[in-house]
N, C-alpha and C positions, 0 to 999 in steps of 0.2 A: 513685634519688630526684628529680623535680624538686623542684630548689633555685628559690624564689622569693627574690624580690631586688629589693630598694628602692633607689633611689639615691637621697642629699642632695646638695646645693650649697648651699656653704657660704663667701657671698661678701655682704659689704655691698654694691657697687655693683652686683652682677648684680641682690641681691633689690629695690634700688629701682629698677630699669631703665637701670642707666648703660649698661650693655655685655650682650651678651646672655651667658648661659650656655654655655657651650660644655662644659662639664667635664660636665657631666649626661649631655650626650648623646652626647657618647665614652664614655663607662662602658658607656651603654644600652646600646650598638652591640658593645661588647666582651664586655658578659655576654651577648646573643642571640648572638655566637656560640660561647660554651660553651657554647647551649642552657639557657642558664638561663631564668625568664619571671619580666620585669620586673613585680612587681604593685607599686609606687607609687612617684611620684618627689616629690620637694619641692626650695625653692629657696627657705632663711633665711637672714638675715643673720648674721655672728659674733657671737652672743649665744649663751652661753653655753646658757641655760633654751630658748631656741628649739629651741637642736640637738637638745636633752636631749625636747623636745617632738614633733620630729620624729622621732627612733629610737623614741618609746616609739607612737608612731602607728602605724611602721611595723609593730612588736610584734604591735600588735593586728590589723593586717588581712592577719599569717599568714608574715610574712619570716621567711627564716631568714637569711639575708645579706641585712646594710646595708652600702652603699659607698659612701664619703659620699669628696668631693673640694671640697679647702679649705680654708684656717685651719691648718696644718701647718708651716708655715714660725715666722721667731723676731721677724714684728711684734708688735706690741701686741696689737693685733685678732685673733692667729692664738689661737683659744682652742679647736679642737677637740679636742685631745689631754685637755685640764684637764675640759672637757665630758662628756666620756665616760668619765674613770677617776672622774668623781663617783656614776653609776650602775652602773660596770663589777662582775661577781662576780668577776671575774678577768681580769689581762691576758695576753696573749700575745704573748710578745716576740720569741719567733724572726720572728713577720712582719716587726717590725719591721724588727730586723737585717738579715734577708734583703734587702727590698727599699733598703737604705740601701747594702748591701755592694754588688749588685748595680750600684745605680744611680752608685756612685762610680767605675763602669768608663767613663759614661757624661758625667759632670760632677764637677769637684770640690766643686760645690756641696752634690751632695747628703748630704755630712757634715752641710747646716744641718736637714735635713728630721724633722720629728718622727714620723711615718710611725708607727704602729703597729695592733694587732688589739688589741678585747677583745670580752669578753663580755659581755652583757648580757639578764640571763632566761638563754632560750635558742639565743640569738640570736649571730651571731658578729658583729661591727661591724668593718670594717674602712677605718683610716683614710689615704687618700691625696693627694700633691699637689694643686693647683689648677689647676696647667698641665693641660690637656686630655690632650699626650702622655707626660707625668710618669705623671699617675694610669693612664693606659694601659699603659705600660710597666712600673711597679710591680705592678699587678697582676699581668699576665702572672709577676713574679719568686714570687710565690708560688700560683698558681692549682691548682698540685697538689695542695697540702697541702688545699685548701677544703671537695672533697666530703666528705673521711672526716670533719675535723672538722666539719661539720652534723650527718653522722651519728652520732657520736656525742654528740654537742649533743641533738640530737631523740631520741634512746638507740633509734636502727636497730641491729639486733644487729648486729657488724662482729668481724671475725677478731681484733682483741686483745683 
């Protein structure tokens, strides 16, 4: 099954043009390296409604998987997990747990990350860190579970 992927960068400063979005392009390269088709990209500020709108737009474009980068830290403007929990049908805590566990082997600050994965409609949405290298690393820690999860969500017959 071809995985149609959306990428959303969540950053006040990048959305205002104060610096270049590096996270989105890094995730696009990683997704293409996994042979996923990037079907949609967006850059939005750290605003719940903008994040939710971007997710809904990418679902409407047929994305099976949406990767977000940014807004998962502890700053007051970091609202990505809250925005997604409001529109999710369920949370998949194992994704965040695995990302933090593996990231702790690299940096002690991983404990501050609020990475997570949720299901919105029939789409898997994974929230990754804003730092490009962290986003790509965290994705690599959970990539093995993604195809099966998407097949189940899309109701493709599986061995389970």
